[in-house]
N, C-alpha and C positions, 0 to 999 in steps of 0.2 A: 148534296152533292159536296165531295171533296176536292180541295185545293191545297197545293202545296204551299207551305208557308216556309221562306227561309228566312233566316236571323242573320244578320250581317255581323261582322265585327263589331263588339261596342268600342264606344269612342272614337268612330271613326269621323263625326261630325269635327273634332278638334282640330282637323286638316282637310281642307273643302276638295281639294284636289286629290287626294288619297280617296274621300267618301266617292266623289265623281268616278275617279277609276274604278274602283271596287263596284259601284252600282252598275258602269257600262259594262263591264267585263260578267258580271252576273245576269244581265239584261242580255248579253250576246249569247249565252249558255242555253237561254231558255228557249224551248219549241214548240211547236202545239198547244200554244195558248192564245186567246183571244186578247185579253186582259192581263195586263202587269201593275199591281198596285203598290204604291210604294209610300211607306207610313214616315214620311220625311218631310220636313217644313222644308223652308230655305235654306237652311243650315249653311250661312256662309256662300251663299250661290254655289254651293256644291252641288245642286241638281242642275244646275243651266247646262243645257248643251246634250243631256240624256237624249238618246232616239233608240227606237226600237223598228226595226225592219217590217216585222209582221203582225207586231201586238200593239194595241192602244196602251198606252203610259196613263194611268190613272194618279194625280197628288192632291193632297189635302193642299189649299193656297192659303198658307200661315207664313207669317213671316219668319217666325221660330218654333221649334216644338215645344215652348212653354204655352205660347199663344193657343196651339193647337188642344194642350191638355186642361188649359181653362176654358176651352170652347169658342173663343173668338180673340180677335185682335184686340178689338175693343176692350175686352176685361185686361187684357193682358196690359195693354197702356194705362189704363185706370189704375191698375193696382201697383205699378211703378211709383206711382203719386209722384210729389214733387223732391222726394228725395230716392233719388237711382241710386243702386248700388244694392241690389238684392241678388244673391245666388240663390236659383230656384234649382231644387233637387226631387227625385221622387225615390222610391225604393231602390230601383235597377241602376238609377244614376249614380245613389250614394254607394251603391255596390261597387261599380267600376269607376266611379268618380268622387270618391271620399277627399275633399279638400285636404285633411290631417296627413292621409297616404299620400298623396300628388305632391303637397307643397312643403312637407316635412320629412316625413319616415325616408320618402325615397331617396333624399338629397342628404340625411343624417349621415349614412356612412362616408360619403365623399366629403362633405363640408364640416361635420361636427354640429355638435346643439347650436352654439351661436348663430355660425353663419344659416344654418338651415332654418331657421327660426326666423332670421333676419329676412332670408330670402324668400321665407313662404309669407310672411306678412307684407313685404313688398308686392306678392303677387296680388295678394289679394287686398291691397289696399285701398281701392276703391268701392269695396264692400263694407255695406255696415250690418246686414243682416242675412241670415242664411232663411229660406223660405222653404217647407216641405211642400209640396202639392200631392194633397190627398186624393187619391182614386182607390177604387174597391179591389183592386190587380194587386196588393201586397198590405200586409199587415201594418199598419199607420202609426199605431200607438208605439210599436216596436221600433218603428223605422225611424220614429221621430226621438225616441230615447238615444238612438242610435246616433243621430245626427246632432245630438246635444253635445256629444264629446268636442269635434272638431270646432262647431261653434264657440265653445268656452275655451278652448287653446287657442283660438284668435281673437278673443274677444269679439265676437257677432252675437247681434240679438240673433232670438229663435223665434221664426214664426212659422204658423201651419194655413195653410189657404185651400179651401176645397176645390178641387178640379172634376173632370169628367173624361169618360172616355167615349161620349158621344162621337167626336169625331172619328174615331178607330172605327166604332160600332156603323158608322155609316160608309164609311171605305168599302169595308169587308161585304157590308149588305147590300150594297151596290145603289145606295141612295146617295147620289151625286148631286148635290144642289149648287148651288152658285159657289160656294166655298172649296170647291174641287173642280182643278183644271183638268181637262181630257185631252190628251194629246194624239193625234191619230199616227198610225203607221208612216214612217220614212220621216216625219215632223221632229224637230228639235226642240227639245223643252228651252224658252227663253224666261228672261225676268219677270216681264209680264205675265206669265204663266201661274207665278208662286206668290203673286202681293196684290 
């Protein structure tokens, strides 16, 4: 059986209200479906308050997408360790959220090298490392090499961590265990639905 897959604009999670508005608009446009599967985590509370009149919403129950891609909230917390400050990336995120592009090159024409570099370093001041979450959806070796440029540019350590697509697989296969929240038609998602 075929199911439509809708890819949302990359980077919506950077603004939770924009994410919520875009998802609700898309949900409202869908008809003749029994289930709407949302491949998002809590995303800055951007999924709170979503509702569908006629379809059941199914959401992975993870604090953020990194925990989802690591397979558990516990693994995510354990890998933060005592040194918080890891900027987690995947192949897709690096494509749409390259730290050097976002926090230097985009500002370079407006501010010049010195100020753009200063502002970029300020934006990343709380980060000590860039961590590539590896999974089989992209070329991890090529992506790690690509990730090294912004890491070196901002003086961040480079790390790799094995991830998983198991949560996404379970979502699309309908294997909804206790790590998924199922929201019936007419009910709004709430904070407890997602954590």
